[in-house]
MDAnalysis code that builds the backbone (N, CA, C; Angstrom):
import MDAnalysis as mda
import numpy as np

u = mda.Universe.empty(675, n_residues=225, atom_resindex=np.repeat(np.arange(225), 3), trajectory=True)
u.add_TopologyAttr("name", ["N", "CA", "C"] * 225)
u.add_TopologyAttr("resid", np.arange(1, 226))
u.add_TopologyAttr("resname", ["UNK", "UNK", "UNK", "UNK", "UNK", "UNK", "UNK", "UNK", "UNK", "UNK", "UNK", "UNK", "UNK", "UNK", "UNK", "UNK", "UNK", "UNK", "UNK", "UNK", "UNK", "UNK", "UNK", "UNK", "UNK", "UNK", "UNK", "UNK", "UNK", "UNK", "UNK", "UNK", "UNK", "UNK", "UNK", "UNK", "UNK", "UNK", "UNK", "UNK", "UNK", "UNK", "UNK", "UNK", "UNK", "UNK", "UNK", "UNK", "UNK", "UNK", "UNK", "UNK", "UNK", "UNK", "UNK", "UNK", "UNK", "UNK", "UNK", "UNK", "UNK", "UNK", "UNK", "UNK", "UNK", "UNK", "UNK", "UNK", "UNK", "UNK", "UNK", "UNK", "UNK", "UNK", "UNK", "UNK", "UNK", "UNK", "UNK", "UNK", "UNK", "UNK", "UNK", "UNK", "UNK", "UNK", "UNK", "UNK", "UNK", "UNK", "UNK", "UNK", "UNK", "UNK", "UNK", "UNK", "UNK", "UNK", "UNK", "UNK", "UNK", "UNK", "UNK", "UNK", "UNK", "UNK", "UNK", "UNK", "UNK", "UNK", "UNK", "UNK", "UNK", "UNK", "UNK", "UNK", "UNK", "UNK", "UNK", "UNK", "UNK", "UNK", "UNK", "UNK", "UNK", "UNK", "UNK", "UNK", "UNK", "UNK", "UNK", "UNK", "UNK", "UNK", "UNK", "UNK", "UNK", "UNK", "UNK", "UNK", "UNK", "UNK", "UNK", "UNK", "UNK", "UNK", "UNK", "UNK", "UNK", "UNK", "UNK", "UNK", "UNK", "UNK", "UNK", "UNK", "UNK", "UNK", "UNK", "UNK", "UNK", "UNK", "UNK", "UNK", "UNK", "UNK", "UNK", "UNK", "UNK", "UNK", "UNK", "UNK", "UNK", "UNK", "UNK", "UNK", "UNK", "UNK", "UNK", "UNK", "UNK", "UNK", "UNK", "UNK", "UNK", "UNK", "UNK", "UNK", "UNK", "UNK", "UNK", "UNK", "UNK", "UNK", "UNK", "UNK", "UNK", "UNK", "UNK", "UNK", "UNK", "UNK", "UNK", "UNK", "UNK", "UNK", "UNK", "UNK", "UNK", "UNK", "UNK", "UNK", "UNK", "UNK", "UNK", "UNK", "UNK", "UNK", "UNK", "UNK", "UNK", "UNK", "UNK", "UNK", "UNK"])
u.atoms.positions = np.array([
    [-6.970, -3.681, 7.887],
    [-7.470, -3.032, 8.912],
    [-7.650, -3.924, 10.183],
    [-6.875, -3.253, 11.409],
    [-6.972, -3.926, 12.599],
    [-8.213, -4.325, 13.224],
    [-8.322, -5.760, 13.662],
    [-9.313, -6.069, 14.357],
    [-9.638, -5.816, 15.855],
    [-10.399, -5.667, 16.419],
    [-10.670, -5.574, 17.984],
    [-10.170, -7.129, 18.550],
    [-9.269, -6.770, 19.455],
    [-8.629, -7.964, 20.379],
    [-9.783, -8.482, 21.065],
    [-10.870, -7.806, 21.431],
    [-12.079, -8.464, 22.178],
    [-13.242, -8.029, 21.827],
    [-14.330, -8.742, 22.079],
    [-15.853, -8.435, 21.378],
    [-15.608, -8.927, 20.035],
    [-14.853, -9.504, 19.535],
    [-14.533, -9.787, 17.822],
    [-15.811, -10.197, 17.670],
    [-16.823, -11.006, 18.319],
    [-17.718, -11.754, 17.779],
    [-19.167, -10.445, 17.323],
    [-19.264, -9.777, 18.574],
    [-20.556, -8.483, 18.213],
    [-19.693, -7.547, 17.506],
    [-18.518, -7.247, 17.093],
    [-18.316, -6.120, 16.380],
    [-17.304, -6.353, 15.305],
    [-17.712, -7.370, 14.348],
    [-17.271, -7.775, 13.308],
    [-17.833, -6.636, 12.160],
    [-17.216, -6.627, 11.067],
    [-17.301, -5.509, 10.311],
    [-19.012, -5.480, 9.740],
    [-19.693, -6.598, 9.513],
    [-21.076, -6.965, 9.317],
    [-22.334, -6.894, 10.265],
    [-21.278, -6.694, 11.617],
    [-22.413, -6.418, 12.950],
    [-22.877, -4.884, 12.479],
    [-24.335, -4.894, 12.997],
    [-24.786, -3.737, 13.132],
    [-24.054, -2.376, 13.903],
    [-23.258, -3.058, 14.688],
    [-22.385, -1.755, 15.598],
    [-20.896, -1.744, 14.996],
    [-20.697, -2.419, 14.089],
    [-19.427, -2.102, 13.398],
    [-19.177, -0.713, 12.858],
    [-18.025, -0.096, 12.843],
    [-17.611, 1.165, 12.150],
    [-18.069, 1.242, 10.883],
    [-17.729, 0.262, 10.100],
    [-17.861, 0.129, 8.561],
    [-19.355, -0.174, 8.420],
    [-20.196, -0.909, 9.086],
    [-21.636, -0.803, 8.875],
    [-22.082, 0.335, 9.287],
    [-21.859, 0.910, 10.055],
    [-22.296, 2.433, 10.305],
    [-22.313, 3.107, 9.522],
    [-20.929, 3.551, 9.121],
    [-20.275, 4.457, 7.788],
    [-21.530, 3.841, 6.497],
    [-21.649, 3.080, 6.155],
    [-22.258, 2.750, 5.061],
    [-23.644, 2.899, 5.126],
    [-24.416, 2.806, 6.383],
    [-25.641, 3.289, 6.538],
    [-25.856, 4.887, 6.697],
    [-24.822, 5.405, 7.267],
    [-25.083, 6.931, 7.686],
    [-24.777, 7.476, 6.399],
    [-24.038, 7.387, 5.414],
    [-24.040, 7.785, 4.128],
    [-24.368, 7.263, 3.001],
    [-25.656, 6.418, 3.257],
    [-26.508, 6.056, 2.051],
    [-27.786, 6.998, 2.031],
    [-28.646, 6.636, 1.041],
    [-29.795, 7.808, 0.967],
    [-30.842, 7.364, 1.893],
    [-30.894, 6.350, 2.369],
    [-31.726, 5.734, 3.388],
    [-31.520, 6.341, 4.741],
    [-32.746, 6.221, 5.462],
    [-32.387, 6.790, 6.948],
    [-33.103, 5.567, 7.946],
    [-32.273, 5.720, 8.879],
    [-32.540, 4.305, 9.770],
    [-33.909, 4.567, 10.234],
    [-34.522, 3.626, 10.876],
    [-35.998, 3.809, 11.537],
    [-35.470, 3.871, 12.875],
    [-36.304, 4.621, 13.665],
    [-36.151, 4.677, 14.953],
    [-35.734, 3.615, 15.905],
    [-36.782, 2.460, 15.583],
    [-36.522, 1.165, 16.395],
    [-34.992, 0.845, 16.191],
    [-34.764, 0.955, 14.917],
    [-33.340, 0.600, 14.710],
    [-32.182, 1.149, 15.351],
    [-32.517, 2.522, 15.529],
    [-31.430, 3.164, 16.152],
    [-31.464, 2.983, 17.593],
    [-32.425, 2.553, 18.240],
    [-32.517, 2.259, 19.681],
    [-31.999, 1.165, 19.920],
    [-32.428, 0.254, 18.993],
    [-31.629, -1.218, 19.067],
    [-30.098, -0.977, 18.950],
    [-29.588, -0.150, 17.768],
    [-28.233, 0.124, 17.723],
    [-27.634, 0.662, 18.602],
    [-28.128, 1.580, 19.552],
    [-27.586, 2.476, 20.599],
    [-27.213, 1.428, 21.744],
    [-28.434, 0.542, 21.858],
    [-28.079, -0.423, 22.883],
    [-27.388, -1.532, 22.775],
    [-26.918, -1.829, 21.755],
    [-25.811, -2.740, 21.330],
    [-24.709, -2.017, 21.332],
    [-24.372, -0.772, 21.055],
    [-23.169, -0.160, 21.345],
    [-22.700, 0.213, 22.691],
    [-23.678, 0.660, 23.550],
    [-23.548, 0.782, 25.121],
    [-23.182, -0.479, 25.565],
    [-23.693, -1.520, 25.275],
    [-23.448, -3.156, 25.929],
    [-21.945, -3.266, 25.478],
    [-21.641, -2.963, 24.443],
    [-20.321, -3.479, 24.073],
    [-19.160, -2.486, 24.785],
    [-19.486, -1.191, 24.975],
    [-18.196, -0.498, 25.905],
    [-18.488, -0.895, 27.460],
    [-19.823, -1.170, 27.539],
    [-19.996, -1.728, 29.135],
    [-19.122, -3.072, 29.267],
    [-19.251, -3.835, 28.580],
    [-18.428, -5.088, 28.579],
    [-16.903, -4.904, 28.511],
    [-16.290, -3.955, 27.924],
    [-15.146, -3.782, 27.719],
    [-14.607, -2.319, 27.336],
    [-14.425, -1.903, 28.226],
    [-13.817, -0.059, 28.389],
    [-12.630, 0.144, 27.531],
    [-12.030, -0.892, 27.316],
    [-10.500, -0.836, 26.904],
    [-10.631, -1.212, 25.360],
    [-11.952, -1.421, 24.829],
    [-12.014, -1.748, 23.112],
    [-12.351, -0.689, 22.516],
    [-11.344, -0.288, 21.463],
    [-11.541, 1.246, 20.723],
    [-12.225, 1.123, 19.809],
    [-12.607, -0.176, 19.303],
    [-13.927, -0.056, 18.113],
    [-15.150, -0.110, 18.803],
    [-15.455, -0.431, 20.089],
    [-16.696, -0.390, 20.635],
    [-16.686, 1.305, 20.960],
    [-15.364, 1.584, 21.516],
    [-15.810, 3.301, 21.843],
    [-16.242, 4.128, 20.415],
    [-15.191, 3.658, 19.303],
    [-15.678, 4.246, 17.961],
    [-17.155, 4.213, 17.725],
    [-17.889, 3.159, 17.771],
    [-19.334, 2.813, 17.077],
    [-19.925, 3.606, 17.861],
    [-19.623, 3.730, 19.282],
    [-20.907, 4.331, 20.096],
    [-20.382, 5.990, 19.623],
    [-19.374, 6.494, 19.527],
    [-19.027, 7.930, 19.188],
    [-19.864, 7.928, 17.721],
    [-19.789, 7.332, 16.968],
    [-20.444, 7.383, 15.783],
    [-21.797, 7.654, 15.824],
    [-22.537, 6.889, 16.954],
    [-23.777, 7.170, 17.049],
    [-24.069, 8.545, 17.593],
    [-23.143, 8.867, 18.445],
    [-23.214, 10.193, 19.287],
    [-22.957, 11.380, 17.985],
    [-22.156, 11.191, 17.161],
    [-22.050, 12.348, 16.357],
    [-23.171, 12.577, 15.668],
    [-23.937, 11.391, 14.956],
    [-25.131, 11.756, 13.976],
    [-26.236, 12.007, 14.864],
    [-26.121, 11.631, 16.006],
    [-27.244, 12.485, 17.086],
    [-27.101, 13.680, 17.692],
    [-25.874, 14.261, 16.819],
    [-25.725, 15.534, 17.150],
    [-25.060, 15.975, 18.329],
    [-24.313, 14.952, 19.138],
    [-23.494, 15.243, 20.488],
    [-22.084, 15.064, 20.039],
    [-21.640, 16.358, 19.497],
    [-20.415, 15.985, 19.207],
    [-19.392, 16.167, 19.966],
    [-19.341, 16.838, 21.090],
    [-18.523, 16.803, 22.342],
    [-18.491, 15.584, 22.869],
    [-19.416, 14.776, 22.822],
    [-19.320, 13.526, 23.539],
    [-18.706, 12.782, 22.485],
    [-18.871, 12.665, 21.194],
    [-18.488, 11.726, 20.181],
    [-16.842, 12.033, 20.168],
    [-16.237, 13.342, 20.246],
    [-14.988, 13.497, 20.148],
    [-14.247, 12.871, 21.420],
    [-15.027, 13.132, 22.512],
    [-14.399, 12.428, 23.786],
    [-14.212, 10.890, 23.505],
    [-15.253, 10.340, 22.934],
    [-15.049, 8.965, 22.659],
    [-13.975, 8.500, 21.918],
    [-13.875, 9.289, 20.641],
    [-13.030, 9.277, 19.474],
    [-11.823, 9.408, 20.078],
    [-11.364, 10.069, 20.844],
    [-9.899, 10.546, 21.690],
    [-9.732, 9.245, 22.467],
    [-10.754, 8.975, 23.323],
    [-10.382, 7.717, 24.083],
    [-9.947, 6.575, 23.252],
    [-10.634, 6.312, 21.999],
    [-10.367, 5.142, 21.174],
    [-8.846, 5.169, 20.721],
    [-8.657, 6.508, 20.233],
    [-6.964, 6.830, 19.856],
    [-6.185, 6.489, 20.831],
    [-6.280, 6.751, 21.998],
    [-5.606, 6.446, 23.217],
    [-5.172, 5.190, 23.355],
    [-6.521, 4.080, 22.817],
    [-6.364, 2.567, 23.217],
    [-5.528, 2.298, 21.584],
    [-6.045, 3.082, 20.778],
    [-5.576, 2.383, 19.341],
    [-5.073, 3.503, 18.467],
    [-3.897, 4.047, 18.401],
    [-3.160, 5.040, 17.981],
    [-3.457, 4.979, 16.344],
    [-3.416, 3.808, 16.085],
    [-3.787, 3.391, 14.252],
    [-5.198, 3.289, 14.276],
    [-6.145, 3.306, 14.713],
    [-7.413, 3.112, 14.111],
    [-7.899, 4.297, 13.300],
    [-8.006, 3.533, 12.171],
    [-8.319, 4.462, 10.901],
    [-9.862, 5.072, 10.860],
    [-10.550, 4.065, 11.706],
    [-11.820, 4.321, 11.596],
    [-12.047, 5.542, 12.904],
    [-11.738, 5.499, 14.030],
    [-11.754, 6.677, 15.264],
    [-11.010, 7.986, 14.578],
    [-9.823, 7.907, 13.970],
    [-8.987, 9.036, 13.277],
    [-10.066, 9.686, 12.253],
    [-10.708, 9.084, 11.341],
    [-11.544, 9.655, 10.265],
    [-12.602, 9.986, 10.777],
    [-13.284, 9.305, 11.824],
    [-14.393, 10.113, 12.153],
    [-14.192, 11.214, 13.245],
    [-13.233, 11.276, 13.615],
    [-12.776, 12.574, 14.480],
    [-12.598, 13.710, 13.462],
    [-12.461, 13.493, 12.447],
    [-12.206, 14.439, 11.295],
    [-13.643, 14.784, 10.601],
    [-14.322, 13.903, 10.884],
    [-15.792, 14.128, 10.527],
    [-16.624, 14.855, 11.403],
    [-16.200, 14.773, 12.671],
    [-17.082, 15.362, 13.524],
    [-16.360, 16.983, 13.393],
    [-15.424, 17.200, 13.104],
    [-14.914, 18.176, 13.059],
    [-15.203, 19.020, 11.683],
    [-15.370, 18.554, 10.685],
    [-15.955, 19.150, 9.333],
    [-17.523, 19.574, 9.768],
    [-18.120, 18.874, 10.528],
    [-19.536, 19.256, 10.664],
    [-19.814, 20.210, 11.734],
    [-18.560, 20.602, 12.373],
    [-18.707, 21.495, 13.619],
    [-17.852, 22.542, 13.008],
    [-17.416, 22.881, 11.789],
    [-16.973, 24.065, 11.313],
    [-15.456, 24.058, 11.310],
    [-14.664, 23.159, 11.848],
    [-13.358, 23.386, 12.111],
    [-12.797, 22.852, 10.721],
    [-12.443, 23.252, 9.565],
    [-11.882, 22.869, 8.541],
    [-10.566, 21.838, 8.510],
    [-9.458, 22.938, 9.075],
    [-8.352, 22.491, 9.463],
    [-7.920, 21.157, 10.176],
    [-8.821, 21.296, 11.244],
    [-8.591, 19.939, 12.113],
    [-9.212, 18.773, 11.293],
    [-9.965, 19.199, 10.694],
    [-11.081, 18.045, 9.904],
    [-9.810, 17.407, 9.017],
    [-9.435, 18.220, 8.025],
    [-7.954, 17.847, 7.121],
    [-7.114, 16.979, 7.739],
    [-6.570, 17.495, 8.807],
    [-5.684, 17.012, 9.690],
    [-6.013, 15.419, 9.906],
    [-6.985, 15.222, 10.515],
    [-7.295, 13.919, 11.114],
    [-7.743, 12.842, 9.550],
    [-8.471, 13.668, 8.874],
    [-8.852, 12.511, 8.034],
    [-7.754, 12.148, 6.873],
    [-6.781, 13.328, 6.579],
    [-5.526, 12.918, 5.839],
    [-4.626, 11.917, 6.632],
    [-4.845, 11.822, 8.034],
    [-4.252, 10.668, 8.828],
    [-4.753, 9.650, 8.264],
    [-6.171, 9.494, 8.448],
    [-6.623, 8.323, 8.226],
    [-6.846, 7.791, 6.953],
    [-6.332, 8.497, 5.858],
    [-5.989, 8.372, 4.339],
    [-4.505, 7.366, 4.458],
    [-3.668, 8.305, 5.359],
    [-2.394, 7.631, 5.445],
    [-2.381, 6.234, 6.235],
    [-3.139, 5.927, 6.984],
    [-2.949, 4.690, 7.788],
    [-3.700, 3.620, 6.909],
    [-4.530, 3.925, 5.726],
    [-5.175, 3.265, 5.212],
    [-5.585, 3.525, 3.410],
    [-4.360, 3.699, 2.915],
    [-4.245, 4.561, 1.679],
    [-5.384, 3.972, 0.575],
    [-5.429, 2.576, 0.489],
    [-6.439, 1.928, -0.136],
    [-7.737, 1.159, 0.281],
    [-7.783, 1.816, 1.083],
    [-9.033, 1.059, 2.156],
    [-10.377, 1.184, 1.315],
    [-11.369, 0.742, 1.800],
    [-12.973, 0.978, 1.358],
    [-13.459, 2.173, 1.693],
    [-12.839, 2.940, 2.719],
    [-13.316, 4.196, 3.150],
    [-12.532, 5.256, 2.646],
    [-11.921, 4.886, 1.466],
    [-11.427, 6.166, 0.823],
    [-12.246, 7.299, 0.340],
    [-13.483, 6.905, -0.180],
    [-14.524, 7.688, -0.786],
    [-14.909, 8.451, 0.622],
    [-15.050, 7.968, 1.594],
    [-15.757, 8.831, 2.908],
    [-14.726, 9.961, 3.300],
    [-13.494, 9.470, 3.303],
    [-12.583, 10.760, 3.615],
    [-12.443, 11.711, 2.638],
    [-12.710, 11.294, 1.253],
    [-12.701, 12.342, 0.447],
    [-13.840, 13.218, 0.442],
    [-14.968, 12.519, 0.720],
    [-16.066, 13.354, 1.106],
    [-16.058, 14.235, 2.296],
    [-15.592, 13.722, 3.324],
    [-15.346, 14.254, 4.509],
    [-14.745, 15.965, 4.192],
    [-13.620, 15.830, 3.332],
    [-12.896, 16.856, 3.091],
    [-13.909, 17.880, 2.477],
    [-14.765, 17.254, 1.347],
    [-15.633, 18.140, 0.565],
    [-16.919, 18.775, 1.438],
    [-17.203, 18.250, 2.426],
    [-18.010, 18.744, 3.481],
    [-17.392, 19.615, 4.305],
    [-16.126, 19.423, 4.838],
    [-15.429, 20.262, 5.614],
    [-15.385, 21.759, 4.759],
    [-14.801, 21.690, 3.665],
    [-14.430, 22.827, 2.955],
    [-15.749, 23.705, 2.586],
    [-16.915, 22.828, 2.073],
    [-18.073, 23.432, 1.960],
    [-18.543, 24.327, 3.043],
    [-18.676, 23.605, 4.176],
    [-19.225, 24.288, 5.143],
    [-18.270, 25.441, 5.795],
    [-16.998, 25.684, 5.326],
    [-16.147, 26.579, 5.612],
    [-15.916, 27.527, 4.679],
    [-16.900, 27.615, 4.003],
    [-16.955, 28.622, 2.681],
    [-15.879, 28.541, 1.592],
    [-15.149, 27.378, 1.520],
    [-13.942, 27.181, 0.479],
    [-14.501, 26.435, -0.435],
    [-15.417, 26.742, -1.479],
    [-16.358, 26.122, -2.231],
    [-15.545, 25.705, -3.782],
    [-14.126, 26.186, -3.765],
    [-13.198, 25.785, -4.913],
    [-12.807, 24.389, -4.525],
    [-12.318, 24.145, -3.079],
    [-12.092, 23.133, -2.718],
    [-13.150, 22.063, -2.585],
    [-14.262, 22.245, -2.221],
    [-15.111, 21.558, -1.977],
    [-15.685, 20.896, -3.292],
    [-15.668, 21.552, -4.350],
    [-15.750, 20.920, -5.707],
    [-14.700, 20.018, -6.162],
    [-13.244, 19.942, -5.777],
    [-12.152, 19.373, -5.786],
    [-12.329, 18.152, -5.038],
    [-12.534, 18.103, -3.711],
    [-12.604, 16.752, -3.095],
    [-14.033, 16.120, -3.259],
    [-14.927, 16.866, -3.679],
    [-16.138, 16.080, -4.172],
    [-15.517, 15.295, -5.566],
    [-15.083, 15.582, -6.280],
    [-14.806, 15.175, -7.542],
    [-13.983, 14.179, -7.079],
    [-13.005, 14.062, -5.955],
    [-12.152, 13.108, -5.971],
    [-12.956, 11.735, -5.235],
    [-14.119, 12.179, -4.453],
    [-14.741, 11.284, -3.751],
    [-15.716, 10.536, -4.921],
    [-15.893, 11.146, -5.939],
    [-16.981, 10.651, -7.207],
    [-15.871, 9.767, -7.895],
    [-14.922, 10.094, -8.000],
    [-13.769, 8.921, -8.690],
    [-13.542, 7.851, -7.867],
    [-13.661, 7.913, -6.621],
    [-13.451, 6.601, -5.472],
    [-14.953, 6.096, -5.723],
    [-16.091, 6.461, -5.730],
    [-16.894, 5.710, -6.012],
    [-18.200, 6.724, -6.228],
    [-18.703, 6.577, -7.184],
    [-19.725, 7.555, -7.804],
    [-21.389, 7.502, -7.196],
    [-21.286, 6.404, -6.774],
    [-22.632, 6.106, -6.242],
    [-23.367, 6.900, -4.829],
    [-22.461, 7.512, -4.101],
    [-22.929, 8.267, -2.699],
    [-23.619, 9.197, -3.099],
    [-24.761, 9.370, -2.435],
    [-25.441, 10.404, -2.720],
    [-24.935, 11.853, -2.042],
    [-24.288, 11.817, -1.122],
    [-23.615, 13.077, -0.413],
    [-22.609, 13.778, -1.435],
    [-21.945, 12.777, -2.168],
    [-20.809, 13.701, -3.380],
    [-21.741, 14.702, -4.006],
    [-22.789, 14.196, -4.392],
    [-23.680, 15.324, -5.563],
    [-24.280, 16.339, -4.642],
    [-24.474, 16.050, -3.287],
    [-25.236, 17.100, -2.318],
    [-24.185, 18.462, -2.382],
    [-22.694, 17.833, -1.773],
    [-21.656, 18.715, -1.896],
    [-21.487, 19.213, -3.260],
    [-21.585, 18.879, -4.315],
    [-21.160, 18.997, -5.797],
    [-21.971, 20.264, -5.931],
    [-23.450, 20.077, -5.702],
    [-24.717, 20.742, -5.925],
    [-24.566, 22.210, -5.252],
    [-24.260, 21.884, -3.880],
    [-24.271, 23.165, -3.046],
    [-22.745, 23.890, -3.329],
    [-21.979, 23.427, -3.600],
    [-20.582, 24.009, -3.823],
    [-20.879, 24.781, -5.080],
    [-20.900, 24.304, -6.101],
    [-20.981, 24.793, -7.679],
    [-22.345, 25.959, -7.211],
    [-23.389, 25.712, -6.642],
    [-24.464, 26.723, -6.771],
    [-23.893, 27.932, -6.121],
    [-23.230, 28.021, -4.972],
    [-22.491, 29.192, -4.397],
    [-21.654, 29.901, -5.307],
    [-20.741, 29.128, -6.065],
    [-19.787, 29.409, -6.990],
    [-20.680, 30.145, -8.191],
    [-22.134, 30.000, -8.304],
    [-22.627, 30.670, -9.604],
    [-22.218, 29.593, -10.893],
    [-22.012, 28.472, -10.751],
    [-21.684, 27.737, -11.773],
    [-22.987, 26.726, -11.918],
    [-24.090, 27.303, -12.853],
    [-25.374, 26.822, -13.107],
    [-25.445, 25.509, -13.634],
    [-24.226, 25.119, -14.824],
    [-24.611, 24.138, -15.289],
    [-24.083, 22.854, -14.595],
    [-22.824, 22.910, -13.598],
    [-22.550, 21.766, -12.611],
    [-23.154, 21.718, -11.709],
    [-23.752, 22.794, -11.509],
    [-24.498, 22.697, -10.223],
    [-25.945, 22.135, -10.435],
    [-26.684, 22.060, -11.456],
    [-27.783, 21.191, -11.919],
    [-27.417, 20.080, -12.260],
    [-26.385, 19.686, -13.184],
    [-25.965, 18.374, -13.439],
    [-25.494, 17.718, -11.858],
    [-25.100, 18.070, -10.625],
    [-25.183, 17.367, -9.589],
    [-26.342, 17.160, -9.267],
    [-26.934, 18.190, -9.085],
    [-28.478, 18.035, -8.238],
    [-29.115, 17.074, -9.340],
    [-28.957, 16.901, -10.307],
    [-29.948, 16.102, -11.084],
    [-29.246, 14.555, -10.591],
    [-27.873, 14.390, -10.624],
    [-27.643, 13.173, -9.875],
    [-27.932, 12.870, -8.549],
    [-27.754, 13.750, -7.610],
    [-28.575, 13.545, -6.173],
    [-30.083, 13.019, -6.386],
    [-30.862, 13.813, -7.338],
    [-32.287, 13.757, -7.297],
    [-32.591, 12.116, -7.682],
    [-31.763, 11.734, -8.565],
    [-31.980, 10.215, -9.100],
    [-31.986, 9.345, -7.981],
    [-30.902, 9.642, -6.982],
    [-30.387, 8.868, -5.921],
    [-31.488, 8.852, -4.552],
    [-32.139, 10.240, -4.724],
    [-33.187, 10.372, -3.508],
    [-34.407, 10.975, -4.098],
    [-35.258, 10.322, -4.902],
    [-36.394, 10.827, -5.708],
    [-37.310, 11.865, -4.775],
    [-38.215, 12.666, -5.424],
    [-38.876, 13.744, -4.892],
    [-37.999, 14.783, -3.862],
    [-36.814, 14.889, -3.969],
    [-36.062, 15.651, -3.274],
    [-36.466, 17.317, -3.060],
    [-36.831, 17.743, -1.946],
    [-36.731, 19.265, -1.772],
    [-35.859, 19.767, -0.731],
    [-36.178, 20.911, -0.591],
    [-34.952, 21.426, 0.520],
    [-35.610, 20.980, 1.847],
    [-36.778, 20.877, 1.983],
    [-37.198, 20.202, 3.343],
    [-37.267, 18.549, 3.717],
    [-36.525, 18.051, 2.679],
    [-36.544, 16.718, 2.802],
    [-35.631, 16.185, 3.896],
    [-36.320, 15.105, 4.788],
    [-35.690, 14.669, 6.055],
    [-34.168, 14.270, 5.844],
    [-34.180, 13.431, 4.561],
    [-32.846, 12.560, 4.318],
    [-31.773, 13.702, 3.838],
    [-31.900, 14.887, 3.905],
    [-30.684, 16.002, 3.812],
    [-30.226, 16.445, 5.225],
    [-30.881, 15.807, 6.081],
    [-30.407, 16.340, 7.619],
    [-29.106, 15.426, 7.526],
    [-28.079, 16.241, 8.177],
    [-26.643, 15.810, 8.417],
    [-26.438, 16.492, 9.829],
    [-25.004, 15.814, 10.336],
    [-25.024, 16.203, 11.771],
    [-24.322, 17.645, 11.948],
    [-24.841, 18.497, 11.639],
    [-24.486, 19.990, 11.298],
    [-24.436, 20.147, 12.879],
    [-23.151, 20.842, 13.394],
    [-23.062, 21.414, 14.868],
    [-23.716, 22.754, 14.931],
    [-23.800, 23.701, 13.773],
    [-24.404, 24.920, 13.652],
    [-25.702, 25.037, 12.604],
    [-26.556, 26.064, 13.094],
    [-27.286, 26.075, 12.197],
    [-27.144, 26.806, 11.167],
    [-25.943, 27.949, 11.100],
    [-25.389, 28.406, 10.082],
    [-24.588, 27.320, 8.974],
    [-24.231, 26.487, 9.501],
    [-23.589, 25.401, 8.676],
    [-24.726, 24.807, 7.774],
    [-25.714, 24.479, 8.356],
    [-26.972, 23.556, 7.844],
    [-27.595, 24.439, 6.615],
    [-27.589, 25.933, 7.092],
    [-28.370, 26.923, 6.079],
    [-27.415, 27.016, 4.912],
    [-26.151, 27.528, 5.243],
    [-24.889, 27.374, 4.103],
    [-25.332, 26.099, 2.954],
    [-25.414, 25.021, 3.389],
    [-25.339, 23.958, 2.547],
    [-26.806, 24.051, 1.854],
    [-28.112, 24.284, 2.421],
    [-29.166, 24.353, 1.695],
    [-29.332, 25.582, 0.857],
    [-28.527, 26.947, 1.071],
    [-28.751, 27.947, 0.529],
    [-28.136, 27.580, -1.000],
    [-26.870, 26.935, -0.859],
    [-26.191, 26.365, -2.055],
    [-27.073, 25.562, -3.195],
    [-27.774, 24.408, -2.727],
    [-28.687, 23.410, -3.384],
    [-30.014, 24.514, -3.762],
    [-30.576, 25.552, -3.094],
    [-31.439, 26.558, -3.659],
    [-30.753, 27.118, -4.887],
    [-29.633, 27.631, -4.859],
    [-28.967, 28.237, -5.572],
    [-28.949, 27.389, -7.263],
    [-28.565, 25.783, -6.922],
    [-28.487, 24.881, -7.927],
    [-29.853, 24.782, -8.318],
    [-30.813, 25.029, -7.803],
    [-32.152, 25.008, -8.428],
    [-33.135, 23.893, -7.700],
    [-32.915, 23.504, -6.310],
    [-33.622, 22.643, -5.748],
    [-34.954, 23.398, -4.994],
    [-36.082, 22.810, -5.428],
    [-37.103, 23.702, -4.858],
    [-37.445, 23.551, -3.187],
    [-38.344, 24.310, -2.748],
    [-38.387, 24.415, -1.319],
    [-39.303, 23.060, -1.204],
    [-40.299, 22.716, -1.797],
    [-41.242, 21.781, -1.235],
    [-41.887, 20.806, -2.516],
])
């Protein structure tokens, strides 16, 4: 992974504003507290203000924008990061994630596959497989969603989103046993899970995408409350 040439100290991967740290938090079962979110936003804005030519700083702020629902602003920053560093695996992969949750499956695949090419054995391989699963699920390509969700599980079986994708996709496909098995795995990682559970919120750009995801979970057997 290429380290940033500037602002190295505040943007090491263990820092709260590094892309790897943000990825770990955003795709975990826990939700960030509002105070931490405000603190993180201030840190990211400060990093960009200190050096507008730092690709990692732009990527970190873009990830915050993405998970705050500002997809267009996130993509603008990610494209800026790629102008500065065309080989940024983080920026390329998160551009794919933005497209995935915006419903553009083909653009998501193109960018995520490029991120995988840039780092074929990197620690984020699980995230890129999972992104393809989300993209396929939200585009109604449920067979592919199951395929990519399974690949994500092979890479790292502990991420809750794997089982969210697999439960919803198998629910839409009418595969009761696999859907329930995935839902059981999801519920183990997110106890007391219901359709209205706050930690099921993801950066859906459209209401119909969110509803498709939740409908699949309902078909898998997830209760409303």
